[in-house]
Steps between C-alpha positions, in 0.01 A plus 500: 500500500238767571724651767786522250274675246386749764865566589586558135211742455605683814855539370371631166283749679793626704717524188237698313483753781867583468589818311783741442830425674355207695393335177842555345675342800264203488571445130874508560460241779294276274759533225773389740295200610442395141872519425613291799492188285664658195849430377800634687563747218226720648659519841642846434163632383326364809761653727445839342123475541535383860738786579265755348206353692685517832604860439142592413365338816757679716417836345127436522519412871716801598314810628669735254378301199144428605359821361638461145387139498146588597499782250588259222210274592236767543600736219584337165638833366757547777852363492776421742838660440654155552306363204668716236765247394446275198511119534873506433555621856469141622874477463588831663419685823216743459561868561226715638394798292631807678326831511142377450221731607153421627353606167703229327283234663226592252727438202542168326838403363512220244142414606617167639573315825816288489352249746199447278728447201702244696183322602385475142844386388493225765197345328691456176641156431873551540671194362859395476662419163476120546129520585444720197660245272285219642179697453565588135410198292326614182667660197270799534596556860868476414459777245266726684617421852260445785352672798800379698753664270739748659438731206140540614595604851276802545687607808824532304329653197361798690804579710616864477755584234861450605822600331652245264872569507694463175776279632624182341786319337661709230340825616759670720763682287771442760435127529519448124822700471381810315631738766700482821380616840744791497383614158137468603554702815678775304231517233218516753671779693543695175131462423390642835744791470472595132186349346234484772386857429371396157329180616311551822368216715801354682631564851880456533458399864263220403618394156851397593679232301411229752133594515451540125688182419289296743170653391521516119754383246316706240541827690857415597600432139308803370676741735840358411434490125380857455766636731767328291353673193618839631858397590759506219704208636208255531392454138532120489350464848202713400437285194497177704277643770252649252456162333443334838260777602280433198501129579388568857226736381359222283516254789318741730216544251470131407528358853298783658750601764369782720667730748554867575852471364376358170281809455808714562700295249251570222500869590880522498508332158275756331707825508808369318351238270690481168304590184331233295416485131214748550419785737242279675703180473647513850353324804393814686127432476541131583716573803264769627198272468679212673627722781151642556344154508748371758470817707123463522528130582727582793284795614779753458236766441374475859585731788682306771338517845599586761682769303828663596438781248134600508330616819202322652249760381603451139496121531141514626400683181637221280261209428594174671517331163788730402706406807712195574608378842877520547537140617298375205715700260818346638340155483416555132865583437614185679646705785280374784788489747561876476343719767280759332572753776878473471708745298581228247136399474392859437754535219382177341140620516595840367669338199159366395344847500805650329475245220138590432569875493798446267286283271236773486760762404661280236176390336355851489824629349503236228137571413561875493805459276349242263144628487329201664223467755629406840410195707646546850217639716521789745461303821481664847874442532552724197236749607675560834861442393595864571564405863682178417863633486473639856556160660811427705569206268497728195769471233672792326320431170154471655445876474564530123295187435199626695529844339446348156222278633320809632552686172361222282223424746370858504548545126172321437305768687679776309414340167137455603468864607667639189295288263180583688573872460543451126182293476300768683613771259214701352489731200441801724815421698817688422751246372800695627358502854447125485860456388622714790292301749641171376853640498463613862366159603797324338754742647350470849508121479871481417598788731333323790684178419834680469447686827423173679769273361798706380650508849465121520643395166705797374757757595323694773749789494474565126144364469586280205396148408726216385499477118321166502214634714492827306448308177216299653323808637541708185384212282191470719427867437556444128253211502240728657541761227501235227174361632344846466625535142310185402190551715205552261305742721793727583441857374729621218655755736594219739666295227683804367616604846628161603703447185758740639483329840540159340805613302656653812453178696634288215810717467560485876483120496780488244693779673493307830627187324792686340602692810465195726682252278768430760231402753292298255745220422244244620206663323212249479321423176182665623677835530646455152150459361389818676788696349420379149136590548605852602723530194221390268253747650750786480587421139135478395382816675799715408478444127294777335219419265567539130486859381514659845764760574523530873811494710715232339758487778329227704508213251879493438561544874278202583664283237842582635386408852359170376830414333684573824252281688549217252875512558449480878270198469746320275788562741303385804378183329845400379694562823658262582534332163316183604193675642281470187261762631171578331584871503738443207209399278292794621787740436527381142125533468518867597763564234270342242213721616702815447611388154145411395352826628385735219760745379453849639588649161223298335247611759592864445481484119136616460555795730815602315344474154351848532850644543632392159490853361547695818663847468876529547461649848318190614765288334764674702308475825443128455867444427428308182739432216461639145212374282534166327474450126128422505413814694459313830698609801660271755325439828628705791709316756346368823711743698350798320146372552531407866638830616704317763783358293614160626250250646413550865727303737219318683737237640689768696193675639320452830141385541365854531715631215358240262146590600568871456666455161206301363241733650659811346488357149202603288496151354195391702288815485312400184310177423759384245601169657190295429706210365406238760237330286619597153577230248853637482559436870829333570510126564591537867168670581323168447750321723451731796169366624424689820379284789135451579478553874176304531279804457126438476 
């Protein structure tokens, strides 16, 4: 008996001396011994543990693996490149992390050792269903479960997030008879050819019918439904698919399906969402929030390493927490069998990064158009996205997408600099010089962007932008000027100077929409909102204050341009007849704005009162009619006041011609437009709440 006790103490002493990898191996061996007498249902688990143990022993005994093994024992802050896979890699061969440098040995990824996690998991009481039923005997245990319950399996609870594909009975539109394979293939091809330029994020070489159908019924139905909306002969098909799309969206939210393709489905749904009962009654905000949540769960914001786009020097500057191993990314998507170094694997990985960049562009655009604070952060992938389209796996639409990402990313810095210059204004400063400094900063910002990206996204020979991009860029400039008009510390000279700039930008937004109507058939709702914002700003700033007699030619010209813009929006939103586009409602809204705007004759009445008894020569010069019975004379016509005759044809002008026409008017040379905060301000001023870009 004493000899047995001494032997037991000796074994405990030896066990306590074990540490690091040796301790982990010992714990796995003990776990296997404990499970030898368990039920046969654990045979598969034991085989996996035994296989892992044998592989570890082989690697530990080989000369090439001795150094990493010793390093793991002696240095708790070092890691082995083979230990970067999560516990899910029990079922799949482990890939070594390529391209690691000696400096990487000092980094810690996930701050965990998979062998240690397996050793801890082996100590848990893994029971089969029939054992669980026998152990639960009390009513309380039946309600609350027990320590043997599968729902309390810590190992399963802390596994890395994996995609949850939205596939099931009644999901696939082809299987339930909503559309045939031939129709689906035709609709998807039309989307990639005609609609992809207004909804970035998809790669036609990846998102084929077979791939999309197998990965997400929600995305598959969404692409088919909104494509059918733009084809005249598919009215009934579009109605059926739209109803099914809404059903799938509800299922995705309720059942918490997650995948890259689901994020894309929400993003594709936003641009062409039909109007609700109210301007904020659509699901844009809900879809954006859901897409962002899923994207963060799946780590779409991370830079994939090793990267086929960014060079090694740039990757070393990015924190390890902002990077994701390529094999892990594929495992999260349920694509473990795909080689990350293959051409197909690189495209699948690139689709993750593309989805995040597209989500950033979409969310920033919605916030800029609707006056809301944004939520999608500027991650390192966004900060360095300028180089992203240069990859060999790049798609044709990657350049335009990244150009807008760069514009909206750098816009924050421009806003900060401009507002800081206004805040630092002193009484001794010359307001006109401050205005010129800010104007130069804004011009340099947009000129730099145009110089960098026009050759990528526009007509290089004529140096022109597509109408859709031109509207986005000009609206961004308009938002900058509008922010200055409302900034409390901006000098009066700055506000007065940028009224003309704001009107020019607003007119150019509408001009681009009218001239580019033929290329804007698939105009998204976000762009429609931008156009209406421009119309409201132009109408407000071009209307003279009561009693002022400056150049009256601008107001009727602006109102004519707004009416032309309203007609364009109504045509786009009602073509084809079953589209039910939101732009129809916005077009009608613009017509109401023009009708409710104050009459120019009423505004001019106080100024004209002094001319009641003007001498006959003045009567002749003003082209007025004979005196009325009460001694009052008729008001002169708008043509005689303006000096230009008919309203200016802004819709037929170029960008520079509009700017020149507005600049040459004396309408903005006097502080007569201080109507922004007056009680008589028009109702749309309150609706246009400019975005708060998270300034301190």
